[in-house]
C-alpha positions in Angstrom: -19.3 6.9 -20.9 -16.4 5.6 -22.9 -16.2 1.9 -23.2 -13.8 0.5 -20.6 -11.5 -2.5 -21.0 -11.1 -5.4 -18.6 -7.8 -4.0 -17.5 -9.3 -0.6 -16.5 -12.6 -1.8 -14.9 -12.7 -3.8 -11.7 -15.7 -6.0 -11.8 -16.6 -7.9 -8.6 -19.5 -10.4 -8.4 -19.1 -11.8 -4.9 -21.7 -11.8 -2.1 -21.5 -10.4 1.3 -19.0 -11.9 3.8 -19.3 -11.9 7.5 -16.2 -11.5 9.7 -14.9 -11.9 13.2 -11.4 -11.1 14.4 -9.8 -12.2 17.7 -8.3 -9.2 19.5 -10.1 -6.5 17.7 -13.5 -7.8 16.6 -16.9 -8.3 18.1 -19.0 -11.4 17.9 -20.4 -12.2 14.5 -24.0 -11.4 13.7 -26.4 -14.4 13.8 -28.6 -15.7 11.0 -32.3 -16.0 11.7 -33.7 -19.5 11.7 -34.8 -20.6 8.2 -32.7 -18.1 6.4 -29.7 -18.7 4.3 -26.4 -17.5 5.7 -25.2 -16.6 2.2 -27.3 -14.0 0.5 -27.7 -14.1 -3.3 -25.1 -11.7 -4.7 -26.1 -8.8 -7.0 -23.3 -8.1 -9.5 -21.9 -4.6 -9.6 -20.4 -4.1 -13.0 -19.7 -0.4 -12.7 -16.1 0.5 -13.6 -13.9 1.0 -10.6 -10.3 2.0 -10.0 -8.2 -1.2 -9.6 -6.0 0.1 -6.7 -8.7 2.0 -4.7 -11.9 0.2 -5.6 -13.6 3.6 -6.1 -16.1 4.2 -8.9 -14.7 5.7 -12.1 -16.4 8.4 -14.0 -13.7 9.1 -16.6 -12.5 5.7 -17.7 -9.9 7.0 -20.2 -8.2 8.9 -17.3 -7.1 5.5 -15.8 -6.1 3.9 -19.1 -2.4 3.9 -18.2 0.1 2.0 -16.0 0.5 2.7 -12.3 3.6 4.7 -11.2 5.4 3.4 -8.2 7.9 5.6 -6.5 10.4 5.0 -3.6 10.2 7.8 -1.1 12.6 8.5 1.7 11.0 8.5 5.2 13.9 9.5 7.5 13.3 12.7 9.5 15.7 14.7 7.3 13.7 13.9 4.2 10.6 15.7 5.5 8.5 17.3 4.4 7.6 15.0 1.5 5.4 15.6 -1.5 2.5 13.8 -3.2 1.6 11.0 -0.7 -2.0 12.1 -0.3 -2.5 11.4 -4.1 -1.2 7.8 -3.8 -3.7 5.0 -4.1 -1.5 2.7 -2.0 1.5 3.5 0.2 3.7 0.6 1.4 5.7 1.3 4.6 8.8 -0.9 4.8 11.8 -1.2 7.1 15.0 0.7 6.3 17.8 -0.2 8.6 17.0 -1.2 12.1 14.9 1.7 13.2 13.7 3.6 10.2 11.1 3.3 7.5 11.0 3.8 3.7 7.9 4.2 1.6 6.8 2.9 -1.8 4.0 5.1 -3.0 1.8 3.9 -5.9 0.0 6.4 -8.1 -2.7 5.5 -10.6 -6.1 7.2 -9.8 -4.2 10.5 -9.4 -0.8 11.6 -10.7 0.6 14.5 -8.6 2.8 17.2 -10.2 5.6 16.2 -7.9 6.4 13.5 -5.4 9.4 12.5 -3.3 12.1 12.7 -2.1 13.1 9.7 -4.2 15.4 7.1 -2.8 16.6 3.5 -3.5 14.8 0.2 -3.9 14.4 -2.5 -1.3 14.0 -6.2 -2.3 10.4 -6.4 -1.0 9.3 -3.9 -3.6 9.5 -6.6 -6.2 6.8 -8.9 -4.8 4.7 -6.0 -3.6 4.6 -4.3 -7.0 4.7 -7.2 -9.4 0.9 -7.9 -9.4 0.3 -4.3 -10.5 2.9 -4.2 -13.4 3.9 -0.6 -12.8 6.6 1.7 -14.0 9.0 2.2 -11.0 10.8 5.4 -10.1 13.8 5.3 -7.8 17.5 6.1 -7.5 18.8 2.6 -8.1 20.0 0.1 -5.5 22.7 -2.4 -4.7 23.7 -4.6 -7.6 22.1 -7.7 -6.4 18.8 -5.9 -5.8 18.9 -4.3 -9.2 19.5 -7.8 -10.7 16.5 -9.0 -8.8 14.3 -6.3 -10.3 15.8 -7.0 -13.7 14.9 -10.7 -13.4 11.3 -9.7 -12.9 11.2 -7.1 -15.7 8.1 -8.7 -17.2 6.3 -7.3 -14.1 8.1 -4.1 -13.4 9.6 -1.5 -15.7 12.5 0.0 -13.7 12.9 3.7 -14.7 15.5 4.7 -12.2 17.1 8.1 -12.1 20.2 7.5 -14.4 18.1 5.5 -16.9 15.9 8.4 -17.8 18.3 11.2 -16.9 17.7 14.3 -19.1 14.0 13.5 -19.7 12.7 15.9 -17.0 11.3 12.9 -15.0 13.4 13.8 -12.0 14.6 17.2 -10.6 16.5 18.6 -7.6 14.4 20.5 -5.1 16.2 23.7 -4.1 17.3 24.0 -0.4 17.6 20.2 0.1 20.7 18.2 0.7 21.5 16.0 -2.3 20.5 12.7 -0.7 17.0 14.0 0.1 16.7 16.5 -2.8 15.7 14.2 -5.7 12.0 14.6 -6.6 9.9 13.1 -9.4 7.3 14.3 -11.9 5.2 11.1 -12.1 3.4 12.3 -15.2 6.7 12.8 -17.1 8.1 9.5 -15.8 5.1 7.6 -17.1 5.7 9.0 -20.6 9.1 7.2 -20.6 7.5 3.8 -20.3 8.4 1.4 -23.2 6.7 -1.8 -21.9 4.3 -1.1 -19.0 1.6 1.1 -20.5 -1.6 -0.7 -19.6 -3.4 -0.3 -16.2 -3.3 -2.9 -13.5 -5.3 -6.0 -14.7 -6.9 -6.9 -11.4 -7.8 -5.2 -8.1 -4.9 -5.3 -5.7 -7.1 -5.6 -2.6 -10.3 -7.5 -2.0 -12.7 -4.5 -2.1 -16.3 -4.6 -0.9 -18.5 -3.8 -3.9 -22.1 -4.8 -4.9 -23.7 -6.8 -2.1 -20.4 -7.1 -0.2 -20.1 -5.3 3.2 -16.8 -4.0 4.6 -15.5 -6.5 7.1 -15.1 -3.8 9.8 -18.8 -2.8 9.5 -19.9 -6.3 10.2 -17.7 -7.4 13.1 -15.1 -4.7 13.8 -14.1 -3.6 17.3 -13.4 0.1 18.1 -9.9 1.2 16.9 -9.5 4.9 17.2 -5.7 4.7 17.3 -3.1 2.2 16.1 0.7 2.2 16.8 3.1 0.2 14.7 6.7 -0.3 16.0 9.7 -0.6 13.7 12.7 -0.3 16.0 14.3 -2.6 18.6 12.3 -3.1 21.7 9.1 -2.1 19.9 10.3 1.4 19.5 10.2 4.0 16.7 6.4 3.7 16.2 4.4 5.1 13.3 0.7 5.7 14.2 -2.8 6.5 12.9 -5.6 8.4 14.7 -9.2 8.2 13.4 -10.9 11.5 12.6 -14.6 11.0 12.7 -15.3 14.3 10.9 -13.4 13.3 7.7 -13.8 9.5 8.3 -10.1 9.1 7.7 -7.0 8.1 9.7 -4.4 10.8 10.3 -0.8 9.6 10.1 2.0 10.3 12.6 5.7 9.6 12.4 7.7 8.6 15.5 8.6 12.3 16.0 5.1 13.8 15.5 2.4 14.5 12.9 3.1 13.4 9.3 2.8 16.7 7.4 3.6 17.2 3.7 5.3 20.0 1.9 2.0 21.7 1.2 1.3 21.8 4.9 -1.4 19.1 4.8 -1.5 16.2 7.2 -1.1 12.7 5.6 -4.4 10.9 5.6 -5.7 7.5 4.5 -9.1 5.7 4.3 -7.7 2.3 5.2 -4.8 1.0 7.4 -3.6 -2.5 6.7 -0.8 -3.8 8.9 0.8 -7.0 7.6 3.3 -8.6 10.0 6.0 -10.4 8.1 9.3 -12.1 8.7 12.5 -10.0 8.5 15.9 -11.5 7.7 19.2 -9.7 8.3 21.3 -11.9 6.0 21.8 -9.5 3.2 24.2 -6.6 3.3 23.4 -3.9 0.8 23.4 -0.5 2.5 25.9 2.1 1.4 27.7 2.0 4.7 28.1 -1.7 4.5 25.6 -2.3 7.3 22.7 -4.8 7.3 19.2 -3.9 6.2 16.1 -6.1 6.8 14.9 -8.2 3.9 11.1 -8.7 4.3 10.0 -12.2 3.3 6.5 -12.3 1.7 7.1 -14.6 -1.3 5.5 -17.9 -0.3 4.9 -16.3 3.1 2.3 -16.0 5.7 1.5 -14.1 8.9 -1.1 -12.1 10.7 -2.8 -8.8 9.8 -4.8 -5.9 11.2 -7.3 -4.0 9.0 -8.7 -0.6 10.1 -11.5 1.5 8.5 -13.7 4.2 10.0 -12.7 3.6 13.6 -13.1 -0.2 13.5 -10.6 -3.1 13.3 -10.6 -6.8 12.3 -7.7 -9.2 12.3 -6.8 -12.4 10.5 -4.1 -14.2 8.6 -2.5 -13.5 5.2 -0.7 -15.7 2.7 1.1 -14.8 -0.5 2.4 -17.2 -3.2 4.8 -16.3 -6.1 6.3 -12.9 -6.7 3.5 -11.8 -9.0 0.6 -13.3 -6.9 -1.7 -11.2 -4.8 -2.0 -11.3 -1.0 -4.9 -13.5 0.3 -6.5 -12.3 3.5 -8.7 -14.5 5.7 -10.4 -13.3 8.9 -10.1 -15.2 12.1 -13.6 -16.7 11.6 -12.4 -18.1 8.2 -14.3 -15.6 6.0 -12.5 -13.5 3.4 -11.5 -9.9 4.2 -13.5 -7.2 2.5 -11.8 -3.8 2.2 -13.6 -0.4 1.9 -12.9 1.4 -1.4 -10.4 4.2 -0.8 -6.7 4.9 -0.3 -4.7 2.5 1.8 -1.5 2.7 3.9 0.0 -0.8 4.0 2.6 -1.3 6.8 5.0 -4.3 7.0 6.5 -4.5 10.5 8.1 -7.6 12.0 6.2 -10.9 12.4 6.1 -10.4 16.2 5.7 -6.6 16.3 3.6 -5.5 19.3 1.0 -3.5 17.4 -1.0 -1.5 19.9 -4.7 -0.6 19.2 -6.6 1.9 21.3 -10.4 1.9 21.3 
């Protein structure tokens, strides 16, 4: 195996962590008398992908920066392309009753992905810890200035900046606003600054002696519904498929199906409720769009894997700092290696879980 650098390998040396979550977790397991509640950890130094936590066999294949891409998620933009190859997909508010995606590719780079749309302010603190190249169709001036102010964390390769390189193309039969697609492999070649892989794992993956939190204290969670619109309407959803051990995603109007006819799936669902503010006007029509506040923020979360759920609280510091997740019993969250959909509804959104 080729020698792997610190930036490519994810090395985790922590011990197992127990977990209990109010609302979707069973009672914690007890420790027999005379035994330590904290087992001696066994280090797992095998190379892993930093954004999925999965074992790596070809280390050189991941020796590059991640590619983040803004993807339209209104009904007219469907079907989309490439999402099942994304390591992480962030789901963000767009207007008062729609969502927009930010898909991050590193372990896999699809031939095409999209349709590509504009940046939202929350993309900056979400992406900065990864130091990716960022594909999009630009944004309002103040948002672009915000991205530029954090250029040491994000290389912004928007449509006009790399026009003529073959990084973007128009998909035939699509209206212009939903017809711009991206070749992530070509876009990555345009990078001048961000060329190294993410330095650290984005999520607290369970490796070595660690156990996934849902396997320790999770409560049944076969379905989850996440509201985005007023009155807890316009819900996205996930249904657990025991055969594939994955969650199948749904849009408010039905199954989430891609341009290749395949259903959108994910190994992990992480719902982070955060404060929205409506004090910035930057949509093309002059209307207001939510600004999601996660910098120096906090809130509650739901984590689902293999039909089980735990809950807890999250915090995040500066723009380039990682989220910290703590279960309701005070122990750290441990996430299963795999692909993750990361949803950001309002702080008081009535998330519904069905056992």
